[in-house]
C-alpha positions in Angstrom: 288.7 129.2 41.6 292.2 129.9 42.8 295.3 127.7 42.7 297.0 127.9 46.1 299.9 125.5 45.9 301.5 122.4 44.4 302.4 120.0 47.2 304.9 117.1 47.0 306.5 118.6 43.9 309.2 116.3 42.6 311.5 116.7 39.6 312.0 113.6 37.5 315.3 112.9 35.8 315.3 113.5 32.0 318.5 113.1 29.9 317.5 116.2 27.8 318.8 119.3 29.4 316.2 121.7 28.1 313.2 119.7 29.3 312.2 119.4 33.0 309.5 117.0 34.1 307.7 117.5 37.4 304.9 115.7 39.3 303.0 116.8 42.4 299.6 117.5 43.9 297.7 120.6 42.8 295.7 122.4 45.5 292.7 124.3 44.1 290.5 126.5 46.2 286.9 126.5 45.0 284.1 128.6 46.2 283.0 126.3 49.0 285.8 123.6 49.2 289.4 122.8 48.5 290.2 120.1 45.9 293.5 118.2 45.4 294.5 116.8 42.0 297.6 114.9 40.8 299.4 116.7 38.1 302.4 115.9 35.8 303.8 118.7 33.7 306.8 119.7 31.6 308.7 122.9 31.4 310.6 123.1 28.1 313.0 125.8 27.1 312.8 126.8 23.5 315.9 127.8 21.5 315.0 131.4 21.9 315.1 131.0 25.7 311.3 131.1 26.4 309.8 128.5 28.7 306.8 126.5 27.5 304.6 124.7 30.1 302.9 121.5 29.0 300.4 119.7 31.2 301.0 116.0 30.6 298.2 114.7 32.9 295.9 116.0 35.6 293.2 114.2 37.5 289.7 115.3 36.7 288.4 118.3 38.5 284.8 119.5 38.5 285.7 122.8 36.8 285.9 123.9 33.1 289.1 122.6 31.6 290.3 125.6 29.6 290.2 128.2 32.4 291.7 125.7 34.8 294.6 124.9 32.4 295.3 128.6 31.9 295.5 129.3 35.6 297.7 126.2 36.2 300.1 127.3 33.5 300.2 130.8 34.9 300.9 129.5 38.5 303.6 127.1 37.3 305.2 130.0 35.3 305.2 132.2 38.4 306.8 129.4 40.4 309.5 128.9 37.8 310.3 132.6 37.6 310.6 132.9 41.4 312.6 129.8 41.9 309.8 127.7 43.4 310.4 124.6 41.3 312.9 122.0 42.5 316.3 122.1 40.8 
């Protein structure tokens, strides 16, 4: 399992400056197929400056949930660090 992209990524307006809400379509490459799943997530900055990623909702994918969530959070964190999330 490998996460390749988040398509149609849109930032939603939130009046709280340290919380950013996003929605998009997660593209997951499985062994023999490619799966797309809708995802809503939040990137929240703590008072210490660290970003916490919270997955609010994700369509069901035929893969164990804990490893999938870990990989999704790692991918989103990498996107955030490299400037891949919409401003």
